[in-house]
FISE-461585 format. One record per residue: residue number from 1; y, z, x of N, C-alpha, C, CB in turn. Coordinates in steps of 0.001 Angstrom, whole numbers, padded with zeros to 6 digits. Last residue first. Glycine has a CB too. Layout:
BEGIN
+-----+---------+---------+---------+---------+---------+---------+---------+---------+---------+---------+---------+---------+
: seq :     npy :     npz :     npx :    capy :    capz :    capx :     cpy :     cpz :     cpx :    cbpy :    cbpz :    cbpx :
+-----+---------+---------+---------+---------+---------+---------+---------+---------+---------+---------+---------+---------+
: NUM :       Y :       Z :       X :       Y :       Z :       X :       Y :       Z :       X :       Y :       Z :       X :
...
+-----+---------+---------+---------+---------+---------+---------+---------+---------+---------+---------+---------+---------+
//
This chain:
BEGIN
+-----+---------+---------+---------+---------+---------+---------+---------+---------+---------+---------+---------+---------+
: seq :     npy :     npz :     npx :    capy :    capz :    capx :     cpy :     cpz :     cpx :    cbpy :    cbpz :    cbpx :
+-----+---------+---------+---------+---------+---------+---------+---------+---------+---------+---------+---------+---------+
: 102 : -004571 :  029421 : -013532 : -004884 :  030597 : -012865 : -005933 :  030932 : -012691 : -004483 :  031460 : -013238 :
: 101 : -003139 :  028568 : -015858 : -004527 :  027745 : -014918 : -005002 :  028548 : -014393 : -004367 :  026680 : -013790 :
: 100 : -001081 :  029499 : -015896 : -001769 :  029725 : -017370 : -003688 :  029254 : -016740 : -000801 :  028207 : -018990 :
:  99 :  000828 :  029033 : -014318 :  000112 :  030229 : -014375 : -000969 :  030536 : -015742 :  001233 :  031278 : -014294 :
:  98 :  001342 :  025997 : -014466 :  000605 :  026703 : -013594 :  000236 :  027789 : -013126 :  000746 :  026503 : -013038 :
:  97 :  002541 :  026293 : -017325 :  000777 :  025647 : -016938 :  000779 :  025846 : -015835 :  000235 :  024038 : -017110 :
:  96 :  004863 :  027804 : -016823 :  004096 :  028158 : -017966 :  002543 :  027493 : -017679 :  004884 :  027557 : -019386 :
:  95 :  006199 :  025876 : -014328 :  005726 :  027362 : -014000 :  004894 :  028024 : -015445 :  007285 :  028406 : -013570 :
:  94 :  006595 :  024058 : -016430 :  005827 :  023871 : -015209 :  005284 :  025201 : -014865 :  006669 :  023279 : -014048 :
:  93 :  008062 :  025020 : -018778 :  006859 :  024279 : -018659 :  005932 :  024342 : -017506 :  007179 :  023079 : -018770 :
:  92 :  010209 :  025444 : -017114 :  009722 :  026665 : -017422 :  008516 :  026285 : -017919 :  010520 :  027489 : -018293 :
:  91 :  011486 :  022965 : -015986 :  010898 :  024336 : -014714 :  009824 :  025397 : -015911 :  012888 :  025747 : -013840 :
:  90 :  011529 :  022003 : -018069 :  011019 :  021145 : -017652 :  010670 :  022314 : -016771 :  011644 :  019849 : -017370 :
:  89 :  014239 :  022217 : -020042 :  012768 :  023129 : -020606 :  011727 :  022643 : -019524 :  012079 :  022639 : -022482 :
:  88 :  016031 :  020833 : -019407 :  016629 :  022509 : -019251 :  015009 :  023040 : -019126 :  017772 :  023364 : -020997 :
:  87 :  015019 :  018066 : -018840 :  015431 :  018940 : -017811 :  015591 :  020524 : -017905 :  016576 :  018462 : -017474 :
:  86 :  014296 :  017430 : -021921 :  013750 :  017748 : -020653 :  013865 :  018750 : -019598 :  013924 :  016967 : -020163 :
:  85 :  017185 :  017524 : -022741 :  016604 :  018786 : -023243 :  015258 :  018834 : -022136 :  016174 :  018707 : -025101 :
:  84 :  017970 :  015247 : -021388 :  019045 :  016931 : -021540 :  017659 :  017845 : -021765 :  020546 :  017129 : -023438 :
:  83 :  016159 :  013125 : -022225 :  016767 :  013831 : -020806 :  017151 :  014906 : -020820 :  017799 :  013329 : -020214 :
:  82 :  016080 :  011978 : -024805 :  015479 :  013319 : -024294 :  015344 :  014120 : -023090 :  014508 :  013267 : -024480 :
:  81 :  018152 :  009552 : -024541 :  018608 :  011112 : -025449 :  017438 :  012552 : -024767 :  018117 :  010783 : -027780 :
:  80 :  017419 :  008413 : -022510 :  018303 :  009159 : -022194 :  018597 :  010121 : -023059 :  019200 :  008564 : -021914 :
:  79 :  014626 :  007522 : -023461 :  014892 :  008065 : -022092 :  015798 :  008663 : -022534 :  015171 :  007258 : -020881 :
:  78 :  015426 :  005938 : -025515 :  014850 :  007242 : -026034 :  014554 :  008283 : -024322 :  013067 :  006756 : -027131 :
:  77 :  017248 :  003883 : -023951 :  018130 :  005025 : -024904 :  016942 :  006027 : -025511 :  019122 :  004160 : -026423 :
:  76 :  015385 :  002833 : -022832 :  016198 :  003447 : -021582 :  017070 :  004311 : -022910 :  017292 :  002065 : -020251 :
:  75 :  011906 :  002711 : -022411 :  012869 :  002593 : -023653 :  014107 :  003501 : -023030 :  012132 :  003282 : -025290 :
:  74 :  011216 :  001346 : -019951 :  009989 :  000523 : -021416 :  011365 :  001316 : -022563 :  007321 :  001620 : -021721 :
:  73 :  011991 :  002106 : -018213 :  012336 :  000560 : -018093 :  011654 :  000358 : -020011 :  011159 : -000548 : -016332 :
:  72 :  012192 :  004817 : -017912 :  013178 :  004188 : -018451 :  013024 :  002382 : -018565 :  014346 :  004695 : -017601 :
:  71 :  008885 :  004939 : -017357 :  009521 :  005297 : -019124 :  010897 :  004570 : -019014 :  009863 :  007351 : -019630 :
:  70 :  009149 :  004221 : -015274 :  008569 :  003145 : -016105 :  008601 :  003561 : -017365 :  007231 :  002750 : -015775 :
:  69 :  010466 :  006562 : -014402 :  011021 :  005077 : -013776 :  010666 :  003775 : -014758 :  010204 :  004748 : -012161 :
:  68 :  008737 :  008212 : -014783 :  009865 :  008235 : -014656 :  010463 :  006889 : -015143 :  010090 :  008611 : -013428 :
:  67 :  006785 :  007216 : -012743 :  006427 :  007207 : -014376 :  008014 :  007600 : -014930 :  004987 :  008615 : -014931 :
:  66 :  007961 :  007801 : -010027 :  007269 :  006889 : -010507 :  007339 :  006647 : -012167 :  006025 :  007190 : -010017 :
:  65 :  008631 :  010440 : -010595 :  009470 :  009372 : -010264 :  008936 :  007995 : -010878 :  009588 :  009312 : -008738 :
:  64 :  005625 :  011634 : -010318 :  006499 :  012160 : -011601 :  007876 :  010449 : -011416 :  007473 :  014507 : -011137 :
:  63 :  003724 :  011964 : -008594 :  003493 :  010714 : -008909 :  005056 :  010727 : -010285 :  001511 :  010468 : -009480 :
:  62 :  003610 :  014499 : -007651 :  003967 :  013685 : -006757 :  004195 :  012093 : -007199 :  003008 :  013872 : -005788 :
:  61 :  003280 :  015925 : -010285 :  004408 :  016204 : -009344 :  004670 :  014856 : -008548 :  004038 :  017472 : -008312 :
:  60 :  000288 :  014746 : -010289 :  001651 :  015189 : -011501 :  002993 :  015015 : -011001 :  001693 :  016878 : -011975 :
:  59 : -000654 :  015293 : -007923 : -000730 :  014542 : -008536 :  000440 :  014092 : -009438 : -001640 :  014816 : -008928 :
:  58 : -000610 :  018554 : -008375 :  000366 :  018054 : -007404 : -000030 :  016354 : -007505 :  000144 :  018855 : -005715 :
:  57 : -002023 :  018885 : -010321 : -000571 :  019593 : -010746 :  000281 :  018920 : -009849 : -000410 :  021329 : -010552 :
:  56 : -004795 :  018022 : -009900 : -004139 :  016924 : -010674 : -002423 :  017274 : -010937 : -005019 :  016784 : -012204 :
:  55 : -005200 :  019958 : -007650 : -005418 :  018531 : -007532 : -003863 :  017550 : -008497 : -007253 :  018266 : -008362 :
:  54 : -003264 :  022474 : -006770 : -004227 :  021915 : -007814 : -004077 :  020982 : -007646 : -004233 :  022100 : -009071 :
:  53 : -002841 :  023210 : -003016 : -002609 :  023105 : -004592 : -003030 :  022403 : -005255 : -001646 :  022948 : -005007 :
:  52 : -003646 :  023200 : -000829 : -003189 :  024457 : -001270 : -002685 :  024338 : -002529 : -002250 :  025030 : -000440 :
:  51 : -004422 :  020585 : -000290 : -005188 :  021593 :  000150 : -004659 :  023262 : -000219 : -005264 :  021293 :  001654 :
:  50 : -001950 :  019029 : -000820 : -003453 :  018870 : -001372 : -004583 :  020245 : -001402 : -004141 :  017697 : -000361 :
:  49 : -000252 :  019584 :  000940 : -000101 :  019876 : -000610 : -001338 :  019925 : -001358 :  000737 :  018833 : -001301 :
:  48 : -001588 :  018852 :  003256 : -001537 :  020393 :  002973 : -000911 :  020579 :  001550 : -000601 :  021228 :  004138 :
:  47 : -001668 :  016268 :  003426 : -002790 :  017480 :  003204 : -002584 :  018839 :  002772 : -003410 :  017743 :  004346 :
:  46 :  001296 :  015243 :  002994 :  000315 :  015689 :  001872 : -000957 :  016214 :  002232 :  000008 :  014621 :  001010 :
:  45 :  003899 :  017458 :  003376 :  002942 :  016992 :  004192 :  001348 :  016579 :  003043 :  002751 :  018349 :  005481 :
:  44 :  007098 :  015443 :  003029 :  005980 :  015792 :  002548 :  004739 :  016022 :  003367 :  005785 :  014984 :  001731 :
:  43 :  010361 :  016296 :  004617 :  009091 :  015603 :  004774 :  008205 :  016822 :  003789 :  008562 :  015359 :  006656 :
:  42 :  013345 :  016063 :  004480 :  012404 :  017189 :  003485 :  011064 :  016148 :  003693 :  013060 :  017501 :  001357 :
:  41 :  016993 :  016109 :  005963 :  015424 :  015541 :  005663 :  014025 :  016470 :  005488 :  015068 :  014632 :  006900 :
:  40 :  020265 :  015829 :  005911 :  019077 :  016663 :  006176 :  017635 :  016199 :  005377 :  019499 :  018163 :  005738 :
:  39 :  022404 :  014268 :  006116 :  021431 :  013944 :  007019 :  020031 :  014893 :  006935 :  022119 :  014030 :  008381 :
:  38 :  024567 :  014583 :  004510 :  024274 :  015725 :  005163 :  023367 :  015052 :  006405 :  023516 :  016871 :  004145 :
:  37 :  024633 :  012745 :  002739 :  025739 :  012940 :  003303 :  025580 :  013796 :  004314 :  026619 :  013292 :  002507 :
:  36 :  021407 :  011516 :  001761 :  022806 :  010719 :  002289 :  023862 :  011189 :  003200 :  023597 :  010428 :  001223 :
:  35 :  019367 :  013470 :  002648 :  020424 :  013181 :  001904 :  021245 :  012441 :  002713 :  021037 :  014271 :  001362 :
:  34 :  015866 :  012014 :  002043 :  016823 :  012255 :  002961 :  018105 :  012657 :  002214 :  016993 :  011071 :  003843 :
:  33 :  012621 :  012943 :  001752 :  013085 :  012649 :  000772 :  014670 :  012629 :  002437 :  012789 :  013848 : -000951 :
:  32 :  009091 :  011028 :  002177 :  010567 :  012097 :  002510 :  011395 :  011703 :  002018 :  011187 :  012334 :  003819 :
:  31 :  007070 :  010592 :  000415 :  006937 :  011052 :  001917 :  008108 :  011941 :  003034 :  006707 :  009721 :  002549 :
:  30 :  005239 :  010318 : -002027 :  006446 :  011184 : -001880 :  006347 :  011269 : -000366 :  006428 :  012704 : -002723 :
:  29 :  003045 :  008098 : -002554 :  003567 :  009394 : -002369 :  004649 :  009589 : -002007 :  003026 :  010017 : -001701 :
:  28 :  002165 :  005150 : -002140 :  002711 :  005686 : -003483 :  002995 :  007345 : -003961 :  001719 :  005164 : -004426 :
:  27 :  002323 :  005123 :  000190 :  001124 :  004758 : -000464 :  001265 :  005463 : -001853 : -000197 :  005194 :  000378 :
:  26 :  004963 :  006626 :  000329 :  003892 :  005967 :  001587 :  003008 :  006031 :  000596 :  003427 :  006823 :  003217 :
:  25 :  008331 :  006754 :  000021 :  006992 :  006299 : -000808 :  006581 :  005734 :  000289 :  007018 :  005293 : -002204 :
:  24 :  011733 :  008523 :  000052 :  010923 :  007471 :  001118 :  009013 :  007683 :  000333 :  011146 :  008316 :  003418 :
:  23 :  015008 :  008427 : -000996 :  013198 :  009060 : -001652 :  012325 :  007619 : -000801 :  012879 :  008967 : -004327 :
:  22 :  017581 :  009226 : -000292 :  016916 :  008123 : -000176 :  015694 :  008937 : -000285 :  017185 :  007182 :  001050 :
:  21 :  020363 :  010613 : -002384 :  019535 :  010961 : -001087 :  018620 :  009074 : -001482 :  018215 :  013060 : -001232 :
:  20 :  023863 :  012032 : -002980 :  022944 :  010771 : -002838 :  021736 :  010869 : -001863 :  023799 :  009580 : -002344 :
:  19 :  024277 :  015090 : -004648 :  024369 :  014319 : -003567 :  023231 :  013483 : -004149 :  024249 :  015020 : -002082 :
:  18 :  025232 :  017992 : -005778 :  024533 :  016750 : -006044 :  024811 :  016115 : -005250 :  024659 :  016108 : -007083 :
:  17 :  025716 :  021180 : -003815 :  026029 :  020397 : -004823 :  024877 :  019112 : -004940 :  027530 :  019949 : -004571 :
:  16 :  024949 :  022044 : -000925 :  025355 :  022425 : -002460 :  026217 :  021993 : -003420 :  025717 :  023419 : -002520 :
:  15 :  024450 :  020864 :  001368 :  025591 :  020404 :  000645 :  026029 :  020770 : -000342 :  025584 :  019474 :  000408 :
:  14 :  021579 :  022331 :  001154 :  022642 :  022197 :  002319 :  023941 :  021606 :  001835 :  022105 :  021259 :  003507 :
:  13 :  020613 :  021305 : -001142 :  020687 :  022851 : -000805 :  021743 :  023316 :  000260 :  019290 :  023317 : -000258 :
:  12 :  021252 :  018992 : -003154 :  021611 :  019495 : -002233 :  021566 :  021045 : -001833 :  022554 :  019051 : -002264 :
:  11 :  020403 :  017014 : -006043 :  020820 :  018705 : -005624 :  020344 :  018736 : -004254 :  019972 :  020098 : -006603 :
:  10 :  019973 :  014174 : -006248 :  019608 :  014984 : -006068 :  020488 :  016011 : -005684 :  018850 :  014714 : -005540 :
:   9 :  020520 :  010830 : -007279 :  021076 :  011844 : -006779 :  020663 :  012772 : -007195 :  022131 :  011905 : -006815 :
:   8 :  018521 :  007970 : -005238 :  018187 :  008775 : -006306 :  020130 :  009768 : -005919 :  016149 :  009828 : -006018 :
:   7 :  017144 :  005361 : -004177 :  017452 :  005883 : -004003 :  017705 :  007126 : -005045 :  017932 :  005296 : -003487 :
:   6 :  013505 :  004455 : -002629 :  014675 :  004195 : -003811 :  015239 :  005264 : -003311 :  014373 :  004199 : -005568 :
:   5 :  011124 :  002570 : -000292 :  012407 :  003396 : -001066 :  013465 :  003473 : -002212 :  013080 :  003443 : -000435 :
:   4 :  007808 :  002111 :  000456 :  009155 :  001701 : -000149 :  010110 :  002801 : -000361 :  008966 :  001044 : -001469 :
:   3 :  005144 :  000546 :  001952 :  006137 :  001793 :  001943 :  007240 :  001669 :  001161 :  006673 :  002123 :  003234 :
:   2 :  002613 : -000942 :  000338 :  003385 : -000881 :  001310 :  004079 :  000416 :  001258 :  004185 : -001963 :  001331 :
:   1 : -001024 :  000022 :  000961 :  000106 :  000004 :  000045 :  001195 : -000004 :  001028 :  000173 :  001226 : -001014 :
+-----+---------+---------+---------+---------+---------+---------+---------+---------+---------+---------+---------+---------+
//
């Protein structure tokens, strides 16, 4: 699989605000995220992630950007309408799912 890149606005803890980032994928998984403002890089070690987290959960987290892009392409209006609610509730839903399955 080829390596790909995409740009996104994400919160940077170093800049303490929303900044543009470059997300690099390797074999359809997030490999590295770089803040375009300050240059801070976060690398994702796939072997470590797979070893320490539930496989299904990890796969869903790592493929979320691709799935969201496909959803936007299918129905941009529906995606934008549902996004505020999903952004607010997603951390709780992930927390609940992670702790309920232990």
